[in-house]
C-alpha positions in Angstrom: 98.7 -43.0 -3.5 96.4 -45.7 -5.0 94.5 -44.7 -8.1 91.3 -46.3 -6.8 91.1 -43.7 -4.0 90.0 -41.3 -6.8 87.1 -43.6 -8.0 83.5 -42.8 -7.6 80.1 -43.8 -9.1 79.1 -41.6 -12.1 75.9 -42.6 -13.9 76.4 -42.3 -17.7 73.4 -40.0 -18.0 75.3 -37.4 -15.9 77.7 -36.7 -18.8 76.4 -33.7 -20.7 76.1 -34.1 -24.5 75.3 -30.5 -25.1 76.1 -27.2 -23.3 73.7 -25.1 -21.2 72.0 -22.2 -23.1 72.9 -19.5 -22.5 76.4 -20.5 -21.4 76.3 -18.7 -18.0 73.0 -20.5 -17.1 75.0 -23.5 -16.1 74.9 -24.5 -12.4 77.9 -23.7 -10.2 78.7 -25.8 -7.0 80.7 -23.7 -4.6 83.0 -25.8 -2.5 84.6 -23.9 0.4 86.1 -26.2 3.1 86.5 -23.3 5.5 82.7 -22.8 5.7 79.9 -24.7 7.3 78.3 -26.2 5.3 81.1 -26.3 2.7 78.8 -26.7 -0.3 76.4 -24.2 -1.9 74.4 -24.5 -5.0 74.6 -21.5 -7.3 74.7 -20.6 -11.0 77.7 -19.5 -13.1 76.2 -16.0 -13.5 76.5 -15.7 -9.6 80.2 -15.3 -10.0 79.5 -11.5 -9.8 78.4 -12.0 -6.2 81.0 -14.7 -5.3 84.0 -12.7 -6.4 85.2 -9.4 -4.8 86.5 -6.2 -6.3 90.3 -6.6 -6.8 90.1 -10.3 -7.6 91.4 -11.4 -10.9 90.2 -14.2 -13.3 93.0 -16.0 -15.2 91.7 -17.6 -18.4 93.3 -19.8 -21.0 93.0 -18.2 -24.4 94.1 -21.2 -26.5 91.9 -21.9 -29.6 90.7 -25.4 -30.4 91.5 -26.5 -33.9 89.1 -28.9 -35.8 91.4 -31.8 -35.1 89.1 -34.7 -35.8 89.7 -35.9 -39.4 88.1 -38.7 -41.4 90.1 -40.1 -44.3 90.6 -43.0 -46.7 93.8 -45.0 -46.7 95.0 -45.6 -50.2 97.2 -48.7 -50.8 97.4 -49.5 -54.5 93.8 -50.3 -55.6 92.7 -50.9 -52.0 90.7 -48.3 -50.0 89.9 -48.4 -46.3 88.3 -45.8 -44.0 90.2 -44.5 -41.1 89.8 -41.6 -38.6 92.3 -39.5 -36.8 92.5 -37.1 -33.9 95.4 -34.8 -34.3 97.4 -34.7 -31.0 100.6 -32.7 -31.4 102.3 -30.7 -34.2 105.8 -31.9 -34.9 106.8 -29.2 -37.4 105.3 -27.2 -40.3 103.9 -30.3 -42.1 103.9 -33.2 -39.6 101.4 -34.1 -36.9 101.2 -36.9 -34.3 97.7 -38.3 -34.4 95.7 -41.0 -32.8 94.4 -43.4 -35.5 91.3 -45.5 -35.4 91.7 -48.3 -36.4 95.5 -48.0 -36.4 96.0 -51.6 -37.5 94.8 -50.6 -41.0 97.9 -48.4 -41.4 101.4 -49.1 -42.4 104.4 -46.7 -42.9 104.2 -45.3 -46.4 100.4 -45.5 -46.8 98.7 -42.5 -48.3 95.6 -41.0 -46.7 93.1 -38.7 -48.4 91.0 -36.6 -46.2 87.4 -35.4 -46.8 84.4 -37.4 -48.0 84.1 -40.0 -50.8 81.1 -40.3 -53.1 80.9 -43.2 -55.6 84.5 -43.9 -55.2 85.6 -40.3 -56.1 87.1 -38.1 -53.4 85.2 -34.9 -53.0 87.4 -32.8 -50.8 86.5 -29.6 -49.2 90.1 -28.6 -49.7 93.0 -30.7 -51.1 94.5 -32.6 -48.2 96.6 -35.7 -48.3 99.2 -37.2 -46.0 101.7 -40.0 -45.8 102.0 -42.3 -42.8 105.6 -41.4 -41.8 105.7 -43.6 -38.6 103.7 -45.9 -36.5 104.0 -45.1 -32.8 102.7 -46.7 -29.6 99.1 -46.9 -28.3 97.5 -46.4 -31.7 99.4 -43.2 -32.6 101.0 -42.4 -35.9 102.9 -39.6 -37.4 101.3 -38.0 -40.5 103.4 -36.1 -43.0 101.0 -33.8 -44.9 101.6 -32.6 -48.5 100.8 -29.1 -47.4 102.5 -27.1 -44.7 102.2 -24.0 -42.6 99.2 -21.7 -43.0 98.1 -23.8 -46.1 97.9 -26.9 -44.0 96.0 -25.0 -41.2 93.5 -23.8 -43.7 93.0 -27.3 -45.2 92.5 -28.9 -41.7 89.9 -26.2 -40.9 88.1 -27.2 -44.1 87.9 -30.9 -43.6 88.2 -31.3 -39.8 85.5 -31.5 -37.1 85.8 -30.3 -33.5 87.5 -33.0 -31.4 84.8 -33.7 -28.9 85.9 -35.9 -25.9 85.4 -39.6 -26.4 82.7 -39.6 -23.7 80.6 -37.3 -26.0 81.8 -38.4 -29.4 81.0 -42.0 -28.6 77.3 -41.1 -28.0 76.7 -38.5 -30.8 78.5 -37.1 -33.9 79.9 -33.6 -33.9 77.6 -31.0 -35.5 77.9 -27.5 -36.8 77.0 -26.1 -33.4 80.1 -27.6 -31.8 82.3 -25.2 -33.9 81.0 -22.4 -31.6 80.0 -24.4 -28.5 83.3 -26.1 -28.0 85.3 -22.8 -28.2 85.6 -20.1 -25.6 84.4 -16.6 -26.7 87.9 -15.3 -26.1 89.9 -18.0 -27.9 92.9 -16.3 -29.6 95.8 -18.7 -30.3 95.4 -21.8 -32.4 96.9 -25.0 -31.0 94.6 -26.9 -28.6 93.0 -30.3 -29.5 90.7 -30.1 -26.5 88.8 -27.1 -25.0 89.7 -25.4 -21.7 86.1 -26.2 -20.7 85.6 -24.1 -17.6 86.0 -21.1 -19.9 83.0 -22.2 -22.1 80.6 -20.8 -19.5 81.5 -17.2 -20.0 79.4 -14.7 -22.1 79.9 -11.1 -23.0 77.1 -10.2 -20.5 78.9 -12.0 -17.7 82.2 -10.4 -18.5 80.5 -6.9 -18.5 79.0 -7.6 -15.1 82.4 -8.8 -13.7 84.0 -5.6 -15.1 81.5 -3.5 -13.3 82.1 -5.5 -10.1 85.8 -4.6 -10.4 87.1 -8.2 -11.1 90.1 -8.1 -13.5 90.7 -10.4 -16.4 94.0 -11.8 -17.5 95.0 -14.4 -20.1 97.5 -17.1 -20.3 97.9 -19.8 -22.9 98.2 -23.6 -22.6 97.5 -25.6 -25.7 95.5 -28.4 -24.3 96.4 -31.9 -25.6 94.4 -35.1 -25.9 96.3 -36.4 -22.9 93.7 -34.6 -20.8 91.3 -37.5 -21.8 93.6 -40.3 -20.8 92.5 -42.3 -17.7 95.1 -43.2 -15.1 95.7 -46.9 -15.7 98.5 -47.4 -13.2 97.5 -48.9 -9.9 99.4 -46.2 -8.1 99.3 -42.6 -9.3 103.1 -42.4 -9.2 103.1 -44.7 -12.3 101.2 -42.3 -14.5 103.1 -40.1 -17.0 101.6 -36.8 -18.0 101.8 -35.7 -21.7 103.6 -32.4 -22.1 101.7 -29.3 -23.3 103.1 -26.0 -24.6 102.1 -22.9 -22.6 103.0 -19.2 -22.1 102.7 -16.6 -19.4 103.7 -13.2 -20.7 105.9 -10.9 -18.5 103.2 -8.2 -18.3 100.7 -10.8 -17.2 103.0 -12.1 -14.5 103.6 -8.6 -13.2 99.9 -7.8 -13.2 99.0 -10.9 -11.3 101.7 -10.3 -8.7 100.2 -6.9 -8.3 96.8 -8.4 -7.7 98.2 -10.5 -4.8 100.2 -7.5 -3.4 97.0 -5.5 -3.2 95.1 -8.3 -1.4 93.2 -9.6 -4.3 92.7 -13.3 -5.2 93.9 -15.1 -8.3 91.1 -17.2 -9.6 92.1 -19.8 -12.2 89.4 -20.5 -14.8 90.1 -24.2 -15.5 92.7 -26.7 -14.6 94.7 -25.7 -17.6 95.1 -22.1 -16.4 96.0 -23.4 -12.9 98.6 -25.8 -14.3 100.4 -23.1 -16.4 100.3 -20.6 -13.5 101.8 -23.2 -11.1 104.4 -24.1 -13.7 105.4 -20.4 -13.8 105.4 -19.8 -10.1 108.5 -19.5 -7.9 108.6 -21.2 -4.5 107.5 -18.0 -2.7 104.4 -17.7 -5.0 105.8 -15.1 -7.3 104.6 -15.6 -10.8 107.2 -15.4 -13.5 107.0 -15.2 -17.3 107.0 -18.7 -18.8 107.3 -20.1 -22.4 107.7 -23.8 -22.9 106.3 -27.2 -22.2 104.9 -28.4 -18.9 104.0 -31.9 -17.8 103.1 -30.8 -14.2 101.0 -33.5 -12.5 99.2 -32.2 -9.4 98.1 -34.7 -6.8 97.3 -34.6 -3.1 100.2 -33.3 -1.1 101.1 -30.6 -3.7 101.7 -27.1 -2.2 99.9 -24.6 -4.3 101.7 -21.4 -4.9 100.0 -19.2 -7.4 96.2 -19.7 -7.2 93.7 -18.8 -4.5 90.5 -20.3 -6.1 89.7 -22.5 -9.0 86.7 -22.6 -11.3 86.4 -25.9 -13.1 84.0 -28.4 -14.6 83.1 -31.8 -13.1 85.7 -34.4 -14.0 85.6 -38.2 -14.5 86.5 -40.9 -12.0 90.2 -41.8 -11.7 91.2 -38.9 -13.9 94.2 -36.6 -13.4 91.8 -33.7 -13.2 89.9 -35.2 -10.3 93.2 -35.8 -8.6 94.0 -32.1 -9.1 90.8 -30.8 -7.5 91.3 -33.3 -4.7 94.7 -31.8 -4.1 93.2 -28.3 -4.1 90.2 -28.7 -1.8 90.9 -32.0 -0.1 90.1 -35.6 -1.3 87.2 -36.3 1.1 85.8 -32.8 0.5 85.7 -33.4 -3.2 84.3 -36.9 -2.9 81.5 -35.4 -0.8 81.0 -32.6 -3.3 80.9 -35.0 -6.3 78.4 -37.2 -4.4 76.2 -34.2 -3.9 76.6 -33.2 -7.6 75.6 -36.6 -8.8 72.6 -36.8 -6.4 71.5 -33.2 -7.3 71.6 -33.8 -11.1 74.7 -31.7 -12.0 75.9 -32.3 -15.5 79.5 -33.6 -15.8 82.5 -33.1 -18.1 83.2 -30.8 -21.0 79.7 -29.5 -21.7 78.5 -29.9 -18.1 78.2 -27.6 -15.1 80.9 -25.9 -13.1 82.3 -25.7 -9.6 84.1 -22.9 -7.8 86.7 -24.4 -5.4 88.5 -22.9 -2.5 91.6 -24.4 -0.8 91.5 -27.1 1.8 91.9 -25.8 5.4 95.5 -25.7 6.4 95.0 -28.2 9.2 93.5 -30.6 6.6 96.4 -30.1 4.2 95.7 -30.7 0.6 94.9 -34.3 0.9 
C-alpha cells in the first residue's frame, strides 16, 4: 500500500505540549464501526461505563528511563556540545544512541555528561563515555566508564525524560515530565519512550474499574525511539520496524485466555500492549508466554488474533501507529475519526487525548 494513503492534515497546534490535569480528564473518542453513528465523544473516566464486567485491560508496565543526555565532546583541548537520546542497551556498559549533531563525533572521542560552568564540568554524578562506533542515520555506540546499576544511577542523575521530537522541538523538558511522562504503574526500566495511552490512568479510575469488575493485567514492551520514526518509503512494504524487547508471563497468558473463554473482551491499552499480545498469540487466538524481541509491523490486511478493543492516543500522519489503528478499525473509518478529532479540538500525540477503538466490521475487513 502507498504511504500517502495514511496522510492527513494535522495543524501544529493540535499537538499537545502538556498533559491533561487530572490525567483521566482527557477526552476519549469512541470509534465503533458496528454502530451508527460510529463516533462518540466521551472522556477517559467514562471507561467505567464503556467497559463491561468480565472485560480485561492489558497495560504495558515498562518504565521510561531519563534517556535524553547533554554532554561535552572532549578532543584534546577542544570542547564541543552534543546531545544524545539513548536508543538501545547493547550490554552492561554500552548503549546505542542518536547523537545531535553526529558530525561532531569521531570514534575514540570522550564525552562528559552533565553541565559545564566556566569551563569546569559540574556533574550531578560522574559519567563519561567513549564513542566506540559511528553508525548510520546519526547513531553512535557509547561505551560508558560505568556499568550495570552504577551506570543506571548515573544516567538517572544527569538525564532528562526523552520527550518526543514533536514536543521537545517546541519546549524543553522540565521537572514535571519526570512524573507526567511515566505511567503510575511503571515497573520495569527499559523504555526510551512512554506507552502513552497508559498515561491517562489514575488511582481513582483504577478503583472505579475494579468496582465495575474490569480486570487488569500487565505485559512489558520496552518502547524504542523507532516509534517516532516516520515512514519515508513510498510504499509501506519498504519500511523496516526497529525490534523491541517484550515479555508476556505464562500466568498472564493463562489469565487472558480465561477472560476470552468466559466471554470477556481483551482491551489493549496502547499500541505497544497490542503489539506484544499479537506477537504472543497463536493462529487460533490463544495467547502464549513470550520473551524476546518483536518487530511486528501491523498494517491494513492484518488479521488480529488477541485483542478485542484498543485504547490509544491520536497519532501522526504517515506513522506506523496510524497504520496500525487503520488496520484495526478500517482506514476510511479512522480517516473520518481523525478528521472529526481535528475539527473538534482533540489534542494529539503523547500528551494528548485518547480514543477507544473497536474492530472494523467483518464485511469491511481491516482495510
